[in-house]
C-alpha positions as CSV (number, residue, x, y, z in Angstrom):
1,M,89.6,84.2,109.4
2,V,87.9,82.2,106.3
3,V,83.9,82.2,106.7
4,L,81.8,79.3,105.6
5,D,78.1,79.1,106.1
6,A,76.1,75.6,105.9
7,A,76.4,75.2,102.1
8,N,80.0,76.2,101.8
9,H,80.1,79.9,100.4
10,V,83.0,82.1,101.6
11,L,82.1,85.2,103.2
12,L,84.3,87.8,101.7
13,L,84.7,91.7,102.4
14,Q,85.0,93.8,99.2
15,T,86.2,96.7,100.8
16,R,87.9,100.4,99.2
17,D,89.9,103.3,100.7
18,L,87.7,106.7,100.0
19,G,90.9,108.0,101.0
20,N,92.3,106.9,97.8
21,P,89.8,106.4,95.2
22,A,92.5,105.2,92.8
23,F,93.0,101.7,95.2
24,G,89.4,100.4,93.5
25,T,88.3,97.9,95.3
26,S,89.5,94.6,96.6
27,W,88.1,91.3,98.0
28,E,89.3,90.0,101.8
29,L,88.6,88.3,104.3
30,P,87.2,88.7,107.5
31,G,89.2,89.6,110.4
32,G,91.1,92.8,112.9
33,G,93.4,92.9,115.5
34,M,93.3,90.8,118.9
35,E,93.4,92.9,121.9
36,S,95.5,92.8,124.9
37,G,95.3,89.0,126.8
38,E,92.6,87.8,124.1
39,T,93.1,84.3,122.3
40,Y,92.6,84.3,118.8
41,V,89.4,82.0,119.1
42,R,87.8,85.3,121.3
43,A,89.4,87.8,118.9
44,A,87.6,85.6,116.0
45,V,84.7,85.3,117.6
46,R,84.5,89.3,118.3
47,E,85.5,90.3,115.1
48,L,83.0,88.3,113.3
49,R,80.5,89.8,115.5
50,E,81.5,93.8,115.5
51,E,82.0,93.4,111.4
52,T,79.2,91.5,110.3
53,G,76.8,90.9,113.2
54,I,77.3,87.2,113.1
55,R,77.4,85.4,116.5
56,V,79.1,82.3,116.7
57,E,80.0,80.3,119.9
58,P,83.8,79.7,120.4
59,T,83.4,76.1,119.1
60,F,83.0,77.2,115.6
61,V,86.4,78.6,115.3
62,G,88.9,75.9,114.1
63,K,92.5,76.0,114.6
64,P,94.5,78.1,112.7
65,T,96.3,76.8,109.4
66,W,98.0,80.2,108.2
67,R,100.0,82.9,109.3
68,R,100.9,85.8,107.0
69,D,102.3,89.3,107.7
70,V,100.9,92.1,105.2
71,E,102.0,95.7,104.7
72,Y,99.6,98.0,103.5
73,T,98.3,101.8,103.4
74,Y,94.9,102.7,104.4
75,R,93.6,105.9,104.8
76,G,97.3,107.1,104.4
77,E,98.4,105.3,107.4
78,R,100.8,102.6,106.6
79,R,99.9,99.3,108.4
80,L,102.0,95.8,109.1
81,Q,99.5,93.3,110.3
82,H,100.3,89.7,111.5
83,E,97.8,87.4,110.2
84,L,96.6,84.3,111.9
85,V,93.8,82.5,109.9
86,T,91.1,80.3,111.0
87,L,88.2,78.7,109.6
88,V,84.6,79.4,111.1
89,H,82.0,77.3,109.9
90,L,78.5,78.8,110.4
91,D,75.6,77.1,111.1
92,Q,73.0,78.3,108.6
93,V,73.2,79.1,105.2
94,A,73.4,82.7,104.0
95,P,72.9,84.6,107.5
96,E,71.9,87.7,107.6
97,V,74.9,90.3,107.8
98,G,75.0,93.7,110.0
99,D,77.0,96.9,110.1
100,S,75.9,98.3,113.4
101,Q,79.1,97.8,115.0
102,R,81.3,98.3,112.6
103,V,84.2,100.8,113.8
104,D,86.2,103.6,112.4
105,F,85.6,103.7,108.5
106,E,84.3,100.2,108.2
107,S,80.8,101.0,107.7
108,E,82.0,103.4,104.5
109,D,84.4,101.3,103.1
110,H,83.8,97.7,104.0
111,F,80.5,95.7,101.6
112,W,80.2,91.5,102.6
113,V,79.2,89.6,99.6
114,P,78.8,86.0,100.4
115,V,80.9,83.8,97.7
116,V,79.9,80.1,96.4
117,A,83.1,78.1,96.7
118,G,84.6,76.7,94.0
119,R,82.8,79.2,91.5
């Protein structure tokens, strides 16, 4: 998902793979997998809460605007991900980001950075 705060800052995830230090770092959009029976809206609300601590109402989640398949290796495991990208508008500027609900290696490998759009 593309997360924009009230000042149109984009919230990006800087990630690394401690299992592969040669990878360095990359920039990614927040998001994650959909659970069985879950809609993309509920998945976006849940993933944003889990990864950042930011809580949004389902009405903040826009319609999907982009789909893509991504294949990559993370922590030694090959993954194929089918992505559905939506826009999420927050009603505040630079919300505080927390990591208390992150799962697996997220707390070790992911760092949230607000980026000013257009810069």
